[in-house]
Phi, psi and omega in degrees: 000157176295154179299322181253129177291351180261010180296327178251101185292342176281350181226068180292156181286161172278148181251110184300315184299317181293321179294321178296319179297324184281329192248333182268113182216153179302132179082355180277167180290323188274121185251341180204144178214127178233144174242122180245148181297324184199146172203165177292308181205124178294326177297313181299321179296319181282337172300315177297316180299318180298318179294335179271006174085017178301135184289168177302144172105007178279138178233131177237122181244140175233147177276342177209130180241127187260347182220044182288148180231147174249191177297151178061026175077012182288149179278140177241117181231154178195147176299151179307135176062014179272352181208189173252120179232112184202163177226154177225154184242124176229158178231076186291131177269075179223159177301147181304325182294343180264351183296339180296345178278348183299315177298323180291320177302316180297319178299318178298318180298316181293313181298316181296318180294317179298315182296319182288315185291328181272000180289140176298135178102352177277085186299316184298324187281342173058036171245151171222136183273347181081005179215201183267353183229165177287166171298125188275076180284130179230172182243133167263127183306136001273327188206020172288131179268121185244155162237112192066234177253014181254143185275124179263324184211152175237154183226137177227122180246129180235141179262131178226100185063234178267008182255152169244132174255119184250112180256138182227131173232119186233125179283122183250292187253011180298131173281167184305319182288348180264349181286142188292329182218157180298339181273006177263160175215177179217167176298322177298315180296334179269007175091009178272117181277121186263129172254332185197133178281342185302317179300325179290318177297316179299318182295318180297314181294325178289319177297317179299315182299317180299311181294318183294316179301316182291319180297312181288328178298329179261024176065027180081007181289116183290334180282306183297327181279348183083002184293317181298318179295319180295322180291311183298332180294328183249006182277119180278350183280323184297135180089351180259156170282131182234157170241120182256122177275109184264160175303150180081023178060032177257154178229153176229123181238134179167177179288139175279114189268321192195174169243124184276185187295339180257011178083008179280153178275127179266116182244133177273101180263184182295338181253020181106182182286142181221136176271127182253121180262340181207148179146159180269119184263130176246127174284118183272123176283157181308321181293331180286333184295000000 
């Protein structure tokens, strides 16, 4: 990283003190928030913290991550201060069978925050989409945040004892040439003019807290908490033909019908409907079919 975080005026640093004032409050979910200039992996750092008994509500943000990981072991990279890279630690008191909804909950929070913050007229958030609508963030099952068919953000959830470490990486100001793959995008690439990343971070954490409080209050029940309805509303996978890459070099192709009670994707295959709990999902375009 540059010696001065202000060397790139288009990518100003995040201010820890201001974020703490905005997010840490008595009775709130968030109990600690730190911003570090660089680390290998915010998830790895909070895994250690969880093992050391750090309480629920810790948030770790980094301006540069050198060993970030995505789902299925993929590498996640981004130029310093070009995005939001952070992890949070929660200890949900819900049955183990309901924990599979945590990644989906996180995806809903990120998509909702992006849509709200980029909406025209949100003065506090200081984003503008350049058009009449917000950036249309949607979810590819289970929790990739997409704009169209391009990936805007990735989410990785890891279980450590009774804790969940939730890692989020969201491309904000990356130009087309800085994105790691052609299938990636950023808020800048989608026409959202960024003045400050802090409003987006605040919005994601606030959306997450609202969803998480309701989910845990209902014992992780996706129906009673409204989480399943919120997820299906923004899921771009449902109703599309998908190809699921399954373990053992097997594939399942068919229309994505539903999300079941455990957060699995229900796909109508040649032998009937099947719930998929793990696998790499590809949205099949009509020409690919």
